[in-house]
C-alpha positions as CSV (number, residue, x, y, z in Angstrom):
1,M,16.1,8.3,-21.4
2,S,13.0,9.0,-23.5
3,G,9.7,7.6,-22.2
4,V,5.5,8.3,-23.0
5,I,3.1,9.6,-21.4
6,V,-0.6,7.6,-21.7
7,T,-3.5,10.0,-21.4
8,D,-6.8,8.2,-20.1
9,P,-5.9,4.6,-19.2
10,P,-8.9,2.6,-17.8
11,K,-9.7,1.9,-14.7
12,A,-10.6,0.3,-11.6
13,D,-15.1,0.9,-11.2
14,A,-14.7,3.8,-8.4
15,K,-17.7,1.5,-6.8
16,D,-15.4,-1.5,-6.0
17,V,-12.3,1.6,-4.9
18,E,-14.9,2.6,-2.4
19,A,-15.9,-0.5,-1.4
20,L,-12.1,-1.7,-0.5
21,A,-11.3,1.6,1.1
22,G,-13.7,0.1,4.1
23,F,-11.1,-2.9,4.2
24,G,-7.6,-2.6,5.8
25,V,-4.7,-3.8,3.6
26,A,-3.6,-6.4,5.4
27,T,-7.3,-7.9,5.4
28,V,-7.0,-7.2,1.2
29,S,-3.9,-8.5,0.7
30,E,-4.7,-11.8,2.4
31,A,-7.9,-11.8,0.2
32,L,-5.6,-11.9,-3.0
33,G,-3.7,-14.5,-1.5
34,R,-1.1,-12.8,0.5
35,T,0.1,-10.9,-2.4
36,G,0.1,-7.3,-3.1
37,L,1.6,-5.7,-1.0
38,L,4.9,-3.2,-1.8
39,G,6.9,-4.0,0.8
40,P,7.8,-2.8,4.7
41,G,10.3,-0.1,3.2
42,I,7.2,1.9,1.9
43,R,5.9,3.7,5.3
44,P,3.6,6.9,6.0
45,I,4.4,10.2,6.7
46,Q,0.8,10.3,9.2
47,Q,-0.8,8.1,11.5
48,G,-4.7,7.1,11.6
49,V,-5.2,7.5,7.9
50,R,-6.4,5.2,5.0
51,V,-6.8,5.9,1.5
52,A,-8.3,3.9,-1.8
53,G,-8.1,5.4,-5.2
54,T,-6.5,4.3,-8.5
55,A,-2.9,4.7,-10.1
56,V,-1.3,7.3,-11.9
57,T,2.2,5.6,-12.2
58,V,5.5,7.5,-12.6
59,L,8.8,6.5,-13.8
60,S,11.2,8.9,-13.2
61,W,15.2,9.1,-13.3
62,P,16.7,9.4,-9.7
63,G,17.0,13.0,-8.5
64,D,15.1,14.0,-11.3
65,N,11.1,15.2,-10.9
66,L,10.2,16.2,-13.9
67,M,7.7,13.3,-14.7
68,I,5.8,14.0,-11.4
69,H,4.9,17.9,-13.2
70,A,3.6,15.5,-16.4
71,A,2.0,13.8,-14.3
72,V,-0.3,16.4,-12.6
73,E,-2.0,16.6,-15.9
74,Q,-3.0,13.1,-15.7
75,C,-4.6,13.1,-12.5
76,G,-8.0,13.2,-11.2
77,E,-11.0,13.1,-8.7
78,G,-10.4,9.6,-7.3
79,D,-6.0,9.1,-8.1
80,I,-3.3,8.2,-6.3
81,L,0.0,9.0,-7.5
82,V,2.7,6.2,-7.4
83,V,6.0,7.4,-8.2
84,T,8.8,5.2,-9.0
85,T,12.6,5.6,-10.3
86,T,14.8,3.9,-12.9
87,S,17.4,2.9,-9.6
88,P,17.3,3.6,-6.1
89,S,16.6,7.3,-4.7
90,T,16.1,8.5,-1.6
91,D,16.1,12.5,-2.7
92,G,12.7,14.4,-1.8
93,M,10.9,14.6,-4.9
94,F,7.7,15.3,-4.1
95,G,6.6,17.7,-1.2
96,E,3.9,20.7,-0.7
97,L,3.8,22.4,-4.0
98,F,3.2,19.2,-5.4
99,A,0.8,18.4,-3.3
100,T,-1.4,21.8,-3.1
101,A,-1.6,20.7,-7.3
102,L,-2.9,17.4,-7.0
103,Q,-5.0,18.3,-4.1
104,R,-6.6,20.7,-6.2
105,R,-7.5,18.0,-9.0
106,G,-8.7,15.7,-6.3
107,V,-5.9,13.4,-5.8
108,R,-6.1,11.3,-2.7
109,G,-2.8,10.8,-1.4
110,L,1.2,9.4,-3.1
111,V,2.5,6.4,-2.8
112,S,6.6,7.0,-3.8
113,N,9.6,4.5,-3.8
114,A,11.8,7.5,-3.5
115,G,11.9,10.5,-0.9
116,V,8.9,13.2,0.2
117,R,9.6,16.6,2.0
118,D,7.5,18.9,3.8
119,T,6.4,16.1,6.0
120,Q,4.7,18.9,8.5
121,E,2.7,20.6,6.0
122,L,1.5,17.6,4.2
123,R,0.2,16.5,7.3
124,E,-1.6,19.7,7.8
125,M,-3.3,20.2,4.5
126,D,-4.3,16.3,5.0
127,F,-2.6,15.1,1.9
128,P,-1.5,11.6,2.9
129,A,1.9,10.0,1.5
130,W,3.7,6.6,1.8
131,S,7.5,6.8,1.0
132,R,10.7,4.7,0.8
133,A,12.3,7.9,2.6
134,V,11.8,11.7,4.0
135,S,14.5,13.7,2.9
136,A,14.8,17.5,1.9
137,Q,17.3,16.7,-0.5
138,G,15.7,18.7,-3.8
139,T,16.1,17.2,-7.2
140,V,16.5,18.9,-10.6
141,K,14.4,18.6,-13.7
142,A,16.2,17.2,-16.8
143,T,15.3,14.2,-18.0
144,G,12.3,11.9,-19.0
145,G,10.3,9.8,-17.7
146,S,7.1,8.1,-18.6
147,V,3.6,8.7,-16.9
148,N,1.0,6.1,-16.8
149,V,2.9,2.8,-17.5
150,P,3.2,-0.1,-15.6
151,V,6.0,-0.1,-12.9
152,A,7.5,-1.9,-10.2
153,I,7.8,-1.7,-6.8
154,D,9.5,-4.3,-4.3
155,G,8.4,-6.9,-7.5
156,Q,5.1,-6.0,-7.2
157,V,4.2,-4.6,-10.8
158,I,1.4,-1.5,-10.1
159,S,-0.4,-0.7,-13.7
160,P,-2.4,2.4,-14.2
161,G,-6.3,2.5,-13.0
162,D,-4.9,-0.2,-10.5
163,V,-6.6,0.0,-7.1
164,V,-4.1,1.3,-4.5
165,L,-5.2,1.0,-0.7
166,A,-2.7,2.3,2.2
167,D,-3.4,2.5,5.3
168,D,-0.8,2.5,8.6
169,D,0.6,-1.1,7.7
170,G,1.4,-0.5,4.3
171,V,0.3,-0.4,0.9
172,V,-1.6,-3.2,-1.3
173,V,-2.3,-2.8,-4.7
174,V,-5.6,-4.8,-6.2
175,P,-4.7,-5.4,-10.1
176,R,-7.9,-3.5,-12.0
177,E,-9.3,-6.6,-13.5
178,R,-9.3,-8.5,-10.0
179,A,-11.2,-5.7,-8.0
180,R,-14.6,-6.6,-7.8
181,A,-13.6,-10.6,-7.0
182,T,-11.4,-8.9,-4.3
183,V,-14.0,-6.7,-2.8
184,E,-16.2,-10.0,-2.0
185,A,-13.1,-11.9,-1.1
186,S,-12.3,-9.6,1.5
187,E,-16.3,-9.0,2.6
188,A,-16.0,-13.0,3.1
189,R,-12.6,-13.0,5.3
190,E,-13.9,-9.7,7.3
191,A,-17.5,-12.1,8.2
192,K,-15.0,-15.0,9.1
193,E,-12.7,-12.7,11.3
194,A,-15.8,-11.6,13.3
195,K,-16.5,-15.0,13.9
196,A,-13.4,-15.6,14.8
197,R,-13.2,-12.4,17.2
198,A,-16.5,-13.0,19.2
199,A,-15.3,-16.8,19.7
200,F,-12.1,-15.4,21.4
201,L,-14.1,-12.7,23.1
202,D,-16.2,-16.3,24.7
203,G,-12.4,-17.4,25.4
204,Q,-12.1,-20.0,22.9
205,L,-8.2,-20.2,22.0
206,G,-6.9,-20.3,18.2
207,L,-5.2,-23.5,19.3
208,D,-8.9,-25.1,19.5
209,R,-10.5,-23.2,16.8
210,Y,-8.2,-23.3,14.3
211,G,-7.4,-27.2,14.9
212,L,-3.9,-26.3,16.1
213,R,-3.2,-28.9,18.7
214,D,-3.2,-31.7,15.8
215,T,-0.4,-29.4,14.1
216,L,1.5,-29.0,16.8
217,R,1.5,-33.4,17.5
218,R,2.6,-33.7,13.7
219,L,5.5,-31.5,14.2
220,G,6.9,-33.2,17.2
221,V,6.2,-30.7,19.9
222,E,5.4,-31.8,23.4
223,Y,3.8,-30.3,26.6
224,R,6.1,-31.2,29.6
225,T,5.8,-29.8,33.0
226,Y,8.7,-27.7,34.3
227,E,9.6,-31.0,37.0
228,E,9.9,-32.9,33.6
229,H,11.8,-30.3,31.3
230,T,14.6,-29.5,33.9
231,G,14.4,-31.8,36.9
232,E,13.9,-29.7,39.1
233,R,11.2,-28.9,41.6
234,S,8.9,-26.3,41.2
């Protein structure tokens, strides 16, 4: 497998990245039209952490972390490393030593479609990671791959410089050119949810706020008393 290492790709504006960091993954995905999610298989190794950064992408051979070593050189302040393989792999391609090198360069976290190891150490050093698997299985450094090219995880394309947002709910990717619009859509969604939250605290039901009683009627859903439904007296 040959490959390419692309240097200095354009990145989303840092102000938009920081703004998106203020929203949850669910909010941003909804603001994108319920798109951008990497899927439920990519899970955090920690809890209570949210990070946002710009993607540095890696395409590796399964069980081979050579290209992660190459990618470290391309990483800088505010980046998130995104790793995937040419075919499914759960090997522990990433661990504490990689995190040490990346943290030194200002990288905010890892998203991997393969496995990670040294998870206790990663948590202790506050280097967040989201991965397909946790595995102590080691890897080799023998096969070429690519850095900073478009990659795909669960059908979602991640291009270098896109915004990656990750929290307890998973990971969402915002295309670089849509970052500003997504910030604005997320702000609007949060404002709408704040009004709904206040209404629910005041006792209003979602059935009434969202006009769902008409939806139930249109779908033929009926209200019946227990006696009507069972023929029994309560």
